Kinemage of the C-alpha trace (Angstrom):
@kinemage 1
@onewidth
@group {chain A} dominant
@subgroup {mainchain}
@vectorlist {calphas} color= white
{ca met a 1} P -25.816 129.090 -63.305
{ca val a 2} L -22.988 128.206 -60.911
{ca ala a 3} L -19.598 128.801 -62.541
{ca asp a 4} L -16.907 126.137 -62.863
{ca ser a 5} L -14.434 126.283 -60.014
{ca val a 6} L -11.657 124.618 -58.096
{ca val a 7} L -12.874 124.253 -54.526
{ca cys a 8} L -10.748 124.266 -51.383
{ca ile a 9} L -12.598 123.131 -48.250
{ca gly a 10} L -11.684 123.490 -44.598
{ca val a 11} L -12.026 125.479 -41.404
{ca phe a 12} L -8.751 127.263 -42.203
{ca asp a 13} L -8.329 128.504 -38.637
{ca gly a 14} L -5.473 130.999 -38.805
{ca val a 15} L -4.971 130.416 -42.549
{ca his a 16} L -1.434 129.241 -41.750
{ca val a 17} L 1.282 128.351 -44.266
{ca gly a 18} L -0.246 124.906 -44.818
{ca his a 19} L -3.608 126.442 -45.658
{ca gln a 20} L -1.893 129.000 -47.870
{ca ala a 21} L -0.126 126.209 -49.774
{ca leu a 22} L -3.431 124.379 -50.207
{ca ile a 23} L -5.140 127.454 -51.662
{ca ala a 24} L -2.084 128.131 -53.836
{ca arg a 25} L -2.417 124.617 -55.255
{ca gly a 26} L -6.064 125.377 -55.965
{ca arg a 27} L -4.930 128.534 -57.767
{ca val a 28} L -2.571 126.523 -59.991
{ca leu a 29} L -5.323 124.053 -60.905
{ca ala a 30} L -7.821 126.848 -61.539
{ca asp a 31} L -5.418 128.638 -63.867
{ca glu a 32} L -4.858 125.390 -65.781
{ca leu a 33} L -8.619 124.772 -66.054
{ca gly a 34} L -9.528 128.386 -66.778
{ca cys a 35} L -11.850 128.798 -63.802
{ca lys a 36} L -11.953 130.456 -60.393
{ca val a 37} L -10.858 129.358 -56.935
{ca val a 38} L -13.634 129.069 -54.368
{ca val a 39} L -12.860 128.416 -50.716
{ca ile a 40} L -15.589 126.868 -48.571
{ca thr a 41} L -15.173 127.433 -44.864
{ca phe a 42} L -17.426 127.099 -41.838
{ca asn a 43} L -18.760 129.319 -39.095
{ca pro a 44} L -18.949 128.813 -36.190
{ca his a 45} L -15.920 126.574 -35.757
{ca pro a 46} L -17.196 122.954 -35.958
{ca gly a 47} L -15.774 122.294 -32.507
{ca arg a 48} L -18.248 124.747 -31.002
{ca val a 49} L -21.095 122.595 -32.329
{ca leu a 50} L -19.652 119.114 -31.962
{ca arg a 51} L -17.949 119.537 -28.564
{ca pro a 52} L -18.994 122.875 -27.083
{ca asp a 53} L -17.306 122.185 -23.740
{ca gly a 54} L -13.964 121.516 -25.405
{ca ala a 55} L -14.010 123.784 -28.447
{ca pro a 56} L -10.602 125.231 -29.297
{ca ala a 57} L -9.858 128.929 -29.093
{ca glu a 58} L -9.396 130.394 -32.556
{ca leu a 59} L -6.465 132.036 -34.336
{ca gly a 60} L -8.435 134.839 -35.965
{ca ser a 61} L -11.895 136.205 -36.557
{ca leu a 62} L -14.065 135.116 -39.473
{ca gln a 63} L -13.419 138.474 -41.157
{ca asp a 64} L -9.659 137.971 -40.805
{ca arg a 65} L -9.897 134.449 -42.204
{ca ile a 66} L -11.782 135.660 -45.270
{ca glu a 67} L -9.197 138.375 -45.905
{ca trp a 68} L -6.283 135.964 -45.485
{ca met a 69} L -7.883 133.392 -47.804
{ca lys a 70} L -8.289 135.992 -50.529
{ca gln a 71} L -4.694 137.091 -50.046
{ca ala a 72} L -3.682 133.440 -50.479
{ca gly a 73} L -5.403 133.238 -53.874
{ca ala a 74} L -9.140 132.669 -53.368
{ca asp a 75} L -11.440 134.460 -55.803
{ca glu a 76} L -14.473 133.804 -53.635
{ca val a 77} L -15.086 132.594 -50.077
{ca ile a 78} L -18.307 130.792 -49.178
{ca val a 79} L -19.092 130.610 -45.461
{ca met a 80} L -21.328 127.638 -44.685
{ca pro a 81} L -23.138 127.831 -41.337
{ca phe a 82} L -21.966 124.826 -39.333
{ca thr a 83} L -25.083 123.464 -37.677
{ca pro a 84} L -26.065 120.127 -36.137
{ca ala a 85} L -28.019 119.456 -39.337
{ca leu a 86} L -24.933 119.988 -41.497
{ca ala a 87} L -22.871 117.823 -39.148
{ca ala a 88} L -25.423 115.017 -39.579
{ca thr a 89} L -25.359 114.940 -43.388
{ca ser a 90} L -23.838 111.945 -45.108
{ca pro a 91} L -20.602 112.425 -47.057
{ca arg a 92} L -22.578 112.126 -50.310
{ca glu a 93} L -25.111 114.757 -49.183
{ca phe a 94} L -22.359 117.116 -48.110
{ca ala a 95} L -20.468 116.680 -51.376
{ca his a 96} L -23.610 117.383 -53.396
{ca leu a 97} L -24.419 120.464 -51.320
{ca ala a 98} L -20.914 121.915 -51.390
{ca leu a 99} L -19.757 120.835 -54.831
{ca arg a 100} L -22.919 120.973 -56.875
{ca glu a 101} L -25.412 123.330 -55.248
{ca his a 102} L -22.920 125.921 -53.961
{ca thr a 103} L -20.262 125.445 -56.654
{ca his a 104} L -19.656 123.502 -59.829
{ca ala a 105} L -16.405 121.848 -58.840
{ca leu a 106} L -13.981 120.560 -61.436
{ca ala a 107} L -11.429 119.823 -58.725
{ca val a 108} L -11.359 119.727 -54.919
{ca val a 109} L -8.305 120.367 -52.770
{ca val a 110} L -8.343 119.577 -49.051
{ca gly a 111} L -5.880 118.837 -46.272
{ca glu a 112} L -4.662 115.265 -46.043
{ca asn a 113} L -6.506 114.702 -42.753
{ca phe a 114} L -9.742 116.398 -43.808
{ca thr a 115} L -12.919 114.554 -42.830
{ca phe a 116} L -16.545 115.377 -43.552
{ca gly a 117} L -20.045 114.000 -43.172
{ca ala a 118} L -21.791 112.434 -40.183
{ca gly a 119} L -19.344 111.028 -37.666
{ca ala a 120} L -16.424 112.326 -39.787
{ca ser a 121} L -17.030 109.285 -41.976
{ca gly a 122} L -15.860 110.918 -45.206
{ca ser a 123} L -12.187 111.217 -46.117
{ca val a 124} L -10.045 112.278 -49.050
{ca ala a 125} L -10.582 108.798 -50.507
{ca thr a 126} L -14.354 109.356 -50.233
{ca phe a 127} L -14.018 112.597 -52.173
{ca ala a 128} L -12.071 110.755 -54.866
{ca glu a 129} L -14.789 108.110 -55.136
{ca leu a 130} L -17.599 110.683 -55.262
{ca gly a 131} L -15.627 112.675 -57.800
{ca val a 132} L -15.873 109.849 -60.330
{ca glu a 133} L -19.643 110.059 -60.022
{ca met a 134} L -19.993 113.849 -59.757
{ca gly a 135} L -17.341 114.898 -62.249
{ca phe a 136} L -14.488 116.319 -60.208
{ca val a 137} L -10.997 115.236 -59.222
{ca ala a 138} L -9.782 115.325 -55.630
{ca glu a 139} L -6.358 116.202 -54.272
{ca ser a 140} L -4.973 116.420 -50.761
{ca leu a 141} L -2.045 118.365 -49.403
{ca met a 142} L -0.031 118.380 -46.212
{ca val a 143} L 2.739 120.799 -45.242
{ca thr a 144} L 5.354 120.033 -42.590
{ca ala a 145} L 7.822 122.179 -40.670
{ca gly a 146} L 10.536 120.221 -38.934
{ca glu a 147} L 9.185 116.798 -38.078
{ca glu a 148} L 5.598 117.943 -37.480
{ca thr a 149} L 2.694 118.797 -39.710
{ca val a 150} L 1.776 122.462 -39.799
{ca ser a 151} L -1.611 122.613 -38.080
{ca ser a 152} L -3.822 125.021 -36.184
{ca thr a 153} L -3.532 122.725 -33.155
{ca arg a 154} L 0.260 122.992 -33.215
{ca ile a 155} L 0.105 126.783 -33.480
{ca arg a 156} L -2.368 127.033 -30.596
{ca arg a 157} L 0.019 124.974 -28.477
{ca leu a 158} L 2.955 127.211 -29.350
{ca leu a 159} L 0.979 130.306 -28.418
{ca ala a 160} L -1.171 129.314 -25.447
{ca arg a 161} L 1.113 126.792 -23.751
{ca asp a 162} L 4.617 127.916 -24.709
{ca gly a 163} L 4.236 131.604 -25.500
{ca asp a 164} L 6.488 130.951 -28.480
{ca val a 165} L 5.073 133.704 -30.647
{ca ala a 166} L 8.149 133.736 -32.893
{ca glu a 167} L 7.792 130.081 -33.907
{ca ala a 168} L 4.037 130.495 -34.263
{ca ala a 169} L 4.643 133.405 -36.650
{ca lys a 170} L 6.766 131.164 -38.873
{ca leu a 171} L 3.918 128.665 -39.167
{ca leu a 172} L 1.273 131.341 -39.626
{ca gly a 173} L 3.255 133.267 -42.210
{ca arg a 174} L 2.573 136.432 -40.200
{ca arg a 175} L 2.937 137.673 -36.640
{ca tyr a 176} L 0.109 136.692 -34.335
{ca phe a 177} L -2.119 139.516 -33.147
{ca ile a 178} L -5.238 140.106 -31.087
{ca arg a 179} L -7.744 142.837 -31.874
{ca gly a 180} L -9.874 144.527 -29.266
{ca ile a 181} L -11.110 147.732 -27.694
{ca val a 182} L -8.930 149.745 -25.315
{ca val a 183} L -10.708 149.935 -21.961
{ca his a 184} L -9.968 151.445 -18.559
{ca gly a 185} L -7.907 149.284 -16.238
{ca asp a 186} L -6.523 149.988 -12.762
{ca ala a 187} L -4.383 152.929 -14.000
{ca arg a 188} L -1.543 151.384 -11.995
{ca gly a 189} L 0.835 151.499 -14.959
{ca arg a 190} L 0.312 155.234 -15.249
{ca glu a 191} L 1.112 155.659 -11.555
{ca leu a 192} L 4.347 153.709 -12.073
{ca gly a 193} L 5.402 155.689 -15.139
{ca tyr a 194} L 4.391 153.074 -17.717
{ca pro a 195} L 0.812 153.777 -18.861
{ca thr a 196} L -0.641 150.824 -20.732
{ca ala a 197} L -3.472 150.259 -23.180
{ca asn a 198} L -5.663 147.595 -21.596
{ca leu a 199} L -7.351 145.403 -24.224
{ca ala a 200} L -10.851 143.903 -24.153
{ca trp a 201} L -10.779 141.058 -26.683
{ca ser a 202} L -13.035 138.277 -27.900
{ca ala a 203} L -13.051 135.256 -25.599
{ca asp a 204} L -13.027 133.067 -28.741
{ca leu a 205} L -9.407 133.974 -29.559
{ca val a 206} L -6.167 132.298 -28.526
{ca val a 207} L -4.194 134.388 -26.033
{ca pro a 208} L -0.436 133.784 -25.733
{ca ala a 209} L 0.790 132.283 -22.467
{ca asp a 210} L 1.277 134.622 -19.535
{ca gly a 211} L 4.475 136.600 -19.909
{ca val a 212} L 6.067 139.775 -21.198
{ca tyr a 213} L 6.518 140.254 -24.935
{ca ala a 214} L 7.987 142.642 -27.458
{ca gly a 215} L 5.673 143.705 -30.241
{ca trp a 216} L 3.506 146.463 -31.586
{ca leu a 217} L 0.272 148.259 -30.910
{ca ile a 218} L -1.508 149.084 -34.164
{ca val a 219} L -4.195 151.755 -34.408
{ca his a 220} L -5.595 153.267 -37.617
{ca gly a 221} L -2.816 151.533 -39.557
{ca glu a 222} L -0.005 153.010 -37.443
{ca arg a 223} L 2.347 150.407 -35.908
{ca met a 224} L 3.950 151.576 -32.677
{ca pro a 225} L 6.615 149.546 -30.832
{ca ala a 226} L 5.315 148.198 -27.540
{ca ala a 227} L 6.164 146.121 -24.489
{ca ile a 228} L 3.215 143.791 -23.889
{ca ser a 229} L 2.148 142.098 -20.667
{ca val a 230} L -0.157 139.071 -20.701
{ca gly a 231} L -1.379 137.709 -17.393
{ca thr a 232} L -3.020 138.456 -14.070
{ca asn a 233} L -0.411 140.945 -12.827
{ca pro a 234} L 0.789 138.772 -9.926
{ca gln a 235} L 2.848 141.659 -8.504
{ca phe a 236} L -0.439 143.168 -7.327
{ca asp a 237} L -2.379 139.931 -6.698
{ca gly a 238} L -4.505 140.308 -9.806
{ca glu a 239} L -7.019 137.644 -10.742
{ca asp a 240} L -8.235 138.425 -14.265
{ca gln a 241} L -6.103 137.731 -17.294
{ca arg a 242} L -5.187 140.913 -19.102
{ca val a 243} L -3.414 141.968 -22.254
{ca glu a 244} L -1.747 145.352 -21.751
{ca ala a 245} L 0.579 147.220 -24.103
{ca phe a 246} L 2.948 150.048 -23.180
{ca val a 247} L 3.667 152.053 -26.323
{ca ile a 248} L 7.380 152.861 -26.384
{ca asp a 249} L 8.630 156.438 -26.803
{ca arg a 250} L 5.149 157.904 -27.234
{ca glu a 251} L 3.512 160.252 -24.766
{ca gly a 252} L 0.035 161.663 -24.485
{ca leu a 253} L -1.726 158.905 -26.406
{ca asp a 254} L -5.463 158.695 -25.766
{ca leu a 255} L -6.546 155.267 -26.964
{ca tyr a 256} L -9.602 154.658 -24.791
{ca gly a 257} L -12.504 153.289 -26.776
{ca gln a 258} L -10.432 152.740 -29.902
{ca arg a 259} L -10.176 149.408 -31.693
{ca val a 260} L -6.530 148.360 -31.856
{ca ala a 261} L -4.417 145.305 -32.580
{ca val a 262} L -1.678 144.020 -30.313
{ca glu a 263} L 0.900 142.170 -32.404
{ca phe a 264} L 3.493 139.865 -30.840
{ca glu a 265} L 7.121 139.705 -31.978
{ca glu a 266} L 9.055 137.813 -29.287
{ca arg a 267} L 8.643 136.548 -25.743
{ca leu a 268} L 10.900 138.340 -23.251
{ca arg a 269} L 10.221 136.546 -19.963
{ca asp a 270} L 7.686 134.883 -17.688
{ca gln a 271} L 5.428 136.845 -15.380
{ca glu a 272} L 7.216 137.305 -12.052
{ca thr a 273} L 6.641 138.715 -8.584
{ca phe a 274} L 9.365 140.994 -7.223
{ca ala a 275} L 10.353 141.770 -3.635
{ca ser a 276} L 9.370 145.419 -3.981
{ca val a 277} L 7.540 147.787 -6.300
{ca glu a 278} L 10.889 149.482 -6.961
{ca glu a 279} L 12.366 146.229 -8.258
{ca phe a 280} L 9.266 145.670 -10.353
{ca val a 281} L 9.541 149.136 -11.930
{ca ala a 282} L 13.241 148.588 -12.605
{ca gln a 283} L 12.413 145.347 -14.417
{ca met a 284} L 9.737 147.133 -16.441
{ca gly a 285} L 12.426 149.557 -17.589
{ca arg a 286} L 14.610 146.656 -18.690
{ca asp a 287} L 11.646 145.055 -20.458
{ca val a 288} L 10.963 148.239 -22.395
{ca ala a 289} L 14.634 148.534 -23.397
{ca ser a 290} L 14.661 144.892 -24.555
{ca ala a 291} L 11.393 145.334 -26.475
{ca arg a 292} L 12.693 148.503 -28.136
{ca ala a 293} L 15.901 146.779 -29.265
{ca met a 294} L 14.041 143.700 -30.464
{ca val a 295} L 11.460 145.460 -32.620
{ca glu a 296} L 14.061 147.838 -34.028
{ca ser a 297} L 16.286 144.930 -35.056
{ca gly a 298} L 13.288 143.017 -36.453
């Protein structure tokens, strides 16, 4: 028998502060009703099914999302495969599947702009109407910061267009990071005195705008201050976008083949091309000093 529950539904890309508030509201209702909080999310991202040529990059892996949702108050996370068949269901069919077959919902909490069912024809009002028939109440929630709603779209814009990792962190409730495997690069940083860990990451993830950042490299739970470069390395006519981290005040690190996270604290500057390699190296020294001061003060 499916247990009574308060159900929160959404993609929850990034599980930002708005999502966290939504799940927290579910937690309050569940405690009042004496039941558990179940979060229903989707994989792959609906955009990859509905508009594969224009699907958004994501703010975290599925595994990260599940962990963040549980940290926010979910007792259980159900991952529904998002398929063309699911996208074609009517709002009534979706509600029955999600709120009767997968859960026994006493209450449903969703974002104010949440839509569901074929052609996004279902809304919060639809949930409320179906709830009268199916025995649950429906609530919606929206969180704002400044004059804008907190949304995954807004955070993607801050990261990918503006490189504003500090503002994005406020909306996420955590610093943004990318996980990946350290791979061999051109070894040019080593030749210049600044050996970097070159990251191979999932193409599904949002990458901050090209630039130089202060942050951390995290491996096996150890957080090490780092100066991070994102971009094509225009000083040497590079073509491929790279994420490279120089670990500050650490020598002899062998990170090749290890899975690490690169975490962003603050943007330092744009990518630039300098008149000489000597000027470039001098700027790298200033970048490292700025990154060191920034992460120490943070």
